[in-house]
NUVODO-426658 format. One record per residue (C-alpha): residue number from 1; x, y, z. Coordinates in nm, 3 decimals, padded with zeros to 5 digits. Layout:
   pos        xx        yy        zz
   NUM         X         Y         Z
...
//
This chain:
   pos        xx        yy        zz
     1    18.049    09.505    00.345
     2    17.744    09.734    00.328
     3    17.786    09.751   -00.050
     4    17.783    09.372   -00.078
     5    17.471    09.348    00.143
     6    17.298    09.612   -00.073
     7    17.388    09.426   -00.393
     8    17.271    09.092   -00.250
     9    16.948    09.247   -00.118
    10    16.884    09.414   -00.455
    11    16.949    09.088   -00.639
    12    16.708    08.902   -00.412
    13    16.442    09.170   -00.470
    14    16.485    09.148   -00.849
    15    16.471    08.767   -00.840
    16    16.157    08.783   -00.625
    17    15.992    09.014   -00.879
    18    16.096    08.789   -01.167
    19    15.971    08.478   -00.988
    20    15.635    08.650   -00.950
    21    15.599    08.620   -01.330
    22    15.605    08.242   -01.294
    23    15.302    08.233   -01.066
    24    15.039    07.995   -01.203
    25    14.672    08.081   -01.218
    26    14.475    07.849   -00.994
    27    14.142    07.834   -00.822
    28    14.161    07.934   -00.458
    29    13.998    07.840   -00.133
    30    13.946    08.044    00.182
    31    14.060    07.902    00.513
    32    13.865    08.081    00.784
    33    13.875    07.986    01.152
    34    14.058    07.663    01.063
    35    14.413    07.569    01.155
    36    14.499    07.385    00.835
    37    14.413    07.348    00.468
    38    14.484    07.097    00.192
    39    14.625    07.187   -00.150
    40    14.600    06.929   -00.430
    41    14.936    06.905   -00.609
    42    14.957    06.771   -00.967
    43    15.265    06.727   -01.181
    44    15.386    06.635   -01.526
    45    15.700    06.424   -01.547
    46    15.836    06.350   -01.894
    47    15.693    06.450   -02.231
    48    15.343    06.596   -02.209
    49    15.081    06.363   -02.359
    50    14.795    06.576   -02.490
    51    14.581    06.269   -02.566
    52    14.541    06.181   -02.197
    53    14.345    06.386   -01.941
    54    14.572    06.545   -01.684
    55    14.696    06.873   -01.546
    56    14.743    07.171   -01.779
    57    15.095    07.218   -01.917
    58    15.273    07.552   -01.886
    59    15.183    07.632   -02.248
    60    14.811    07.560   -02.295
    61    14.863    07.533   -02.673
    62    15.031    07.199   -02.605
    63    14.675    07.062   -02.577
    64    14.625    07.117   -02.951
    65    14.639    06.789   -03.144
    66    14.416    06.784   -03.453
    67    14.407    06.599   -03.783
    68    14.318    06.813   -04.086
    69    14.304    06.737   -04.459
    70    14.616    06.821   -04.658
    71    14.404    06.922   -04.958
    72    14.038    06.989   -05.030
    73    13.842    07.033   -05.352
    74    13.544    07.237   -05.467
    75    13.393    07.229   -05.814
    76    13.098    07.354   -06.020
    77    12.814    07.128   -06.124
    78    12.723    07.058   -06.484
    79    12.353    07.064   -06.390
    80    12.382    07.431   -06.288
    81    12.564    07.533   -06.604
    82    12.883    07.545   -06.395
    83    12.747    07.822   -06.172
    84    12.688    07.630   -05.845
    85    12.996    07.545   -05.636
    86    12.983    07.231   -05.420
    87    13.236    07.005   -05.251
    88    13.277    06.674   -05.073
    89    13.250    06.677   -04.694
    90    13.581    06.706   -04.509
    91    13.658    06.644   -04.141
    92    13.880    06.784   -03.870
    93    13.943    06.546   -03.581
    94    14.049    06.651   -03.233
    95    14.291    06.393   -03.089
    96    14.343    06.588   -02.767
    97    14.201    06.519   -02.422
    98    14.079    06.883   -02.417
    99    13.832    07.049   -02.651
   100    13.961    07.264   -02.937
   101    13.808    07.562   -03.119
   102    13.878    07.565   -03.494
   103    13.871    07.911   -03.654
   104    13.877    08.020   -04.017
   105    14.157    08.279   -04.005
   106    14.248    08.372   -04.363
   107    14.284    08.281   -04.728
   108    14.640    08.317   -04.858
   109    14.818    08.263   -05.188
   110    14.505    08.298   -05.407
   111    14.548    08.202   -05.773
   112    14.287    08.251   -06.049
   113    13.999    08.326   -05.809
   114    13.839    08.590   -06.033
   115    13.563    08.356   -06.168
   116    13.439    08.291   -05.811
   117    13.135    08.508   -05.737
   118    13.095    08.376   -05.385
   119    13.267    08.096   -05.193
   120    13.207    07.996   -04.832
   121    13.315    07.721   -04.598
   122    13.024    07.621   -04.370
   123    12.860    07.955   -04.461
   124    13.170    08.157   -04.362
   125    13.259    08.387   -04.654
   126    13.600    08.330   -04.809
   127    13.582    08.494   -05.153
   128    13.336    08.751   -05.290
   129    13.340    08.872   -05.651
   130    13.686    08.726   -05.712
   131    13.842    08.892   -05.405
   132    13.943    08.737   -05.072
   133    13.680    08.840   -04.816
   134    13.754    08.670   -04.484
   135    13.674    08.782   -04.132
   136    13.825    08.555   -03.867
   137    13.532    08.339   -03.754
   138    13.490    08.026   -03.544
   139    13.433    07.725   -03.768
   140    13.330    07.494   -03.482
   141    13.424    07.371   -03.136
   142    13.547    07.014   -03.115
   143    13.499    06.806   -02.802
   144    13.779    06.609   -02.643
   145    13.891    06.273   -02.778
   146    13.687    06.121   -02.494
   147    13.359    06.236   -02.662
   148    13.177    06.167   -02.987
   149    13.188    06.543   -03.061
   150    13.560    06.538   -03.143
   151    13.501    06.543   -03.522
   152    13.382    06.848   -03.713
   153    13.274    06.856   -04.076
   154    13.309    07.127   -04.336
   155    13.205    07.179   -04.698
   156    13.245    07.452   -04.955
   157    12.951    07.617   -05.132
   158    12.900    07.916   -05.355
   159    12.862    08.041   -05.709
   160    13.089    08.104   -06.004
   161    13.078    08.286   -06.335
   162    13.100    08.021   -06.607
   163    13.384    08.065   -06.852
   164    13.325    08.107   -07.224
   165    13.324    07.779   -07.419
   166    13.316    07.600   -07.079
   167    13.695    07.614   -07.053
   168    13.822    07.467   -06.727
   169    13.976    07.712   -06.479
   170    14.156    07.590   -06.166
   171    14.141    07.842   -05.880
   172    14.350    07.763   -05.574
   173    14.442    07.909   -05.237
   174    14.546    07.807   -04.888
   175    14.280    07.814   -04.618
   176    14.439    07.918   -04.288
   177    14.281    07.757   -03.983
   178    14.369    07.854   -03.627
   179    14.322    07.629   -03.326
   180    14.283    07.713   -02.957
   181    14.241    07.475   -02.664
   182    13.922    07.489   -02.457
   183    14.055    07.493   -02.104
   184    13.836    07.533   -01.796
//
């Protein structure tokens, strides 16, 4: 009988320790010289809708809901003798009810980037002297879908070494963007 009680007590202790890992971070209040206190309780029933303001989900990354371009283009200008790199303006839209930070994380799968002397997105270096040269840097912070600041713009700029006989070269790569929710 004592063995069973010891096993049950040990199991309860382990479960109590494990349950402690589920404790949610919350603001607190001090109740001093009062006989009662109120605690606001919020819940989420059903699929979490990150487009509507509400309580934070267990995984804060569930707030991330952005629209990004599937492709983007940069090119050299004839006026510069094909040395100046420019691009159209592209947008990232935050569809979430919470703000989102967009970060330039990396350039992967580069192909034929050697003619690029310098390439940046919103003045964040991507390629220098034909070599990937990225330090993870915030691109911008987007406001919630409830604000006019929920759209961010980006463009590419830089310089290239023109090719002999103005032969077209088509560099390509994947720009890796990371996103993080802004949660108070």
